N, C-alpha and C positions, 0 to 999 in steps of 0.2 A: 399330683397329676402325673401319671406314668405315660411315657411316650411310646406309641406303637406306630412306627413308620412302615407303611406297606408300599415301599418305594425301592427302585433300583439304585438311587443316586443321592440319598440323604447323606450329609457330610460325615455323620458319625457311624451309622449302621446301615448304610445303603445296601440293599440286596439281601441282608440277613433275614428279613421277614417279608420278602416279596411274596413268597408262597403263603396263601391264606391260612393254612393249618399252622405253619410256623408262627405267623403273626398272632393267631388265636392263643397258641400255647404260651407265647411270650407275654401276652396280655394277662392270661390267667396267672402266670408266675408273678407279675408285677402286683396283682391284687393280693396274692398270697403273701407277698412281701410287705403289704401295707398300703398300696395305692388306693385312694378313694375314688379317683377319677382316672379314666383312660382316654388319651387324646389320639384318635385314629386318623391318620392322614395318608392320602394316596398321591400327593403331589409335593415334591421337595421344594422347600423355600430357601435352600442354601444359596449363597452368593453365586450368581451366574446360571441358576437353574432355568431350564426351559419350561414352558407351560405344558400341561398334560391335557389331552382331549377329554371331554366329559365322559364318553363311553368307557375309556380306559380307567379313569378315576373311579367311576362307579364299579367297574369290574374288580378293582383292587379292594375297595373299602367295604362294600355292602355285605359280603359273607362274613367279614371280620366283625363288623358292628353287630350283626344279627347274632353271631355266636357268643360274643362277649357280654351281651345283655344278661346272660345267665349268671354272671359273676356277682351281680349285685352292685357293682360299681357304677357310677354315673358315666355314660359313654359320651364323649365329646367328639364331634366330627370337625376335623381341621380342614376347612375348605373355604374358598371365596365364591363358590358357585351355588346359586339357589337350587338348581336342579339336583345337585349332589346332596346338599343339605336336606332337601325335602325327602329324598329317598332314604337317607340315613336316619332321619327322624321317624319315618315310617317303619324302618327296620329296628327301632328301639333306642336310638340315640336320644339324649335329653339336653344337649348343650351344643352350641355352635361357636367355634373358635375361628374368627375371620381375621387373618393377618392384614387384610386390606382395609379393615374398619368400615365395611359396607361401601367402599368406593369401587370395588371390583365388579360387582353385580348389583344393579339398582333394585333388583327384586328380593335380595336376601334379607334386608331389614324388615320388609313387610312380612316375609315368611316367618321370621323369628317372632314378630309381634302376633301374627295369627296363631302360631302354635303355642305361644306362652311359655317358651323355654328360656333358660339362662343363656347368656352369650358373653363373649370376650371380644373387645375391639383393641387393636394393637397399632402402635405407631411404626411406620416404615417409611423411609425416605426413598421414593421412586418405586421400583419393582425389584424382585429378587435378581433379575438379570443385571440391573444397573445400580443397585443400592450401595455397593461398595466402591463405586467409581468416584473417588475423591469427595466423600461426604463432608459438608461444611455447615456450621451453625454459628450464629453470634453468641447464643447461650443455649446449649443443647437442652438443659432441663426446662427452662422457660418455654422453649419452642415445642418440646414434646408435651408439656403440660397443656399449653394452649390448644394444640391439636387434639388431645384426648378430651378436653372440655368441649370442643366444637363437635367431635364425633359423638360424644355422649348426648349432647343437645339434639343432634340429628337423629340418633336412635330413638330418643323420647318423642320427637316430632313425628317419627314414622309409626308410633304406636307401641313401642316397647316400653314396658314399665321400668322406671329408673332402677328399681331394686333388682332387676334381672340382668343388669349390665356390669361386667367387670372390665378393668382397664389393664393393659399391658404396655409398658414403655418401650418394648421392642429392642431389648438388648441385642446388639449385633446386627440389627436390621438397618443398615445405612448409618453406621457409627464406627468411629475409630476406637482404638483401645482407650484413649483419653476420654472420649465421649461416654463409653460404657462405664468407666470408673466414676466419672462425674455423676452419671445417672444413679449409680449405686450409692455414692456418697450422699446424694441429695434426694434419695427416693422418698423421704418423708414429704417432700413437696408434691409429689405425684399422689401419695396417699391422702394428702390434704384435700384433694378434689372431693373425697367423701365416698368413693366406691371401692370395693375390694380390688386390690392390685394383684395381678398374676405376674409372677416373676419367672422368666424363662432364660436361664443362663447356662443350662446344662451342656457341658463338654464343648462350649463354643470356642472359636478360634482365638479370641483375645486371651482366654485362659491359657491356651497353648503358647501364645507369644510371651506371656508372663512366666510360665513354668518350664517351657521347653518340652512339654509332654504331648504325646499323640492323643487323639480324641478318647480312645478307650481307657486312657490312664489319667483322665482329668476329674475323676470322682471326688477326690479330696479338695481340689480347687473349686469344684462346683459346690460342694458342701460349705466351704468357707464363704463363698459369695452368698449362698442362701441364708446363712446365719446372719450376715450383715443386713440382708434384706428383711429378715424377720424382725431384727432389732429396730428397723426403720418403718415397720408396719405392713409389709407384704403379707398376703393372706393365702395365696395359692402358689405352689412351687412345681413347675413343670420340669420333670427330670427323667433321665434314663436310669440312673442308679438309685433306686428307691431305698434300700436298707441303709446305705451310707447317709443319705439325706435325712431320713427319719431320725437316725441316731443323733446326728448333729443338731437338728432342730429340737429334739427332745431335751438335750442338755442346755441349749440356748434358752428355750422356753422356761425350763426350770430355774435357770439363773435369773432371768428377767422377772419372773413372778416373785413377789415379796414373800409368799408363803411356801416357796420351794415346790418340789414335785407334787 
């Protein structure tokens, strides 16, 4: 899953693809590099980020979603707003990625059920504005797992087919470095819920704290974390650096398979 941030303030590439044409060209490049999905978002979810009005979010994402449908990749709309998701689905998106796990807008789960599209629900402690304000857990993995199980049950109760739901433990969303590492170490416990796990670690700040590198130089660290997640059962990898990740995953997958490549 390649990241297409149509925002001025995302932590890694804010402003680079705010222009719709630049975002479209970037998405096309990610598909050429091997991305099978493109996650288009018009509202930053970095720590401390402010909310974006609906009209502005629509203005940012709709032309990008519409243009990228011609790539043949599955287009994901990264939003917590039902109005934005509906417009993006009308424009050709086929997947809804909601970082609030259907808590942000009560109409979003019903929309996903009505449209019969795949979706991802993610764990986040608080909101983007508050999530890194001293996050605490008794057992981060057990608590994230329980949350995802509850949100999966909610999605199904709202009419979404269980096979349409993917789960994201929310690396970096209300977690310390230690929390993130524990989630990676025990990711198989999240996989055990029985739904595909989306792993979004790309260029995140805890990798910078470990390596001392700036966001654009965290491709190798991202690939290392993704290899560990693959070994523990993750299925979808949300990344900025597609070629590096694909190479790392190809070697890891060949090694893990008994019959080789």
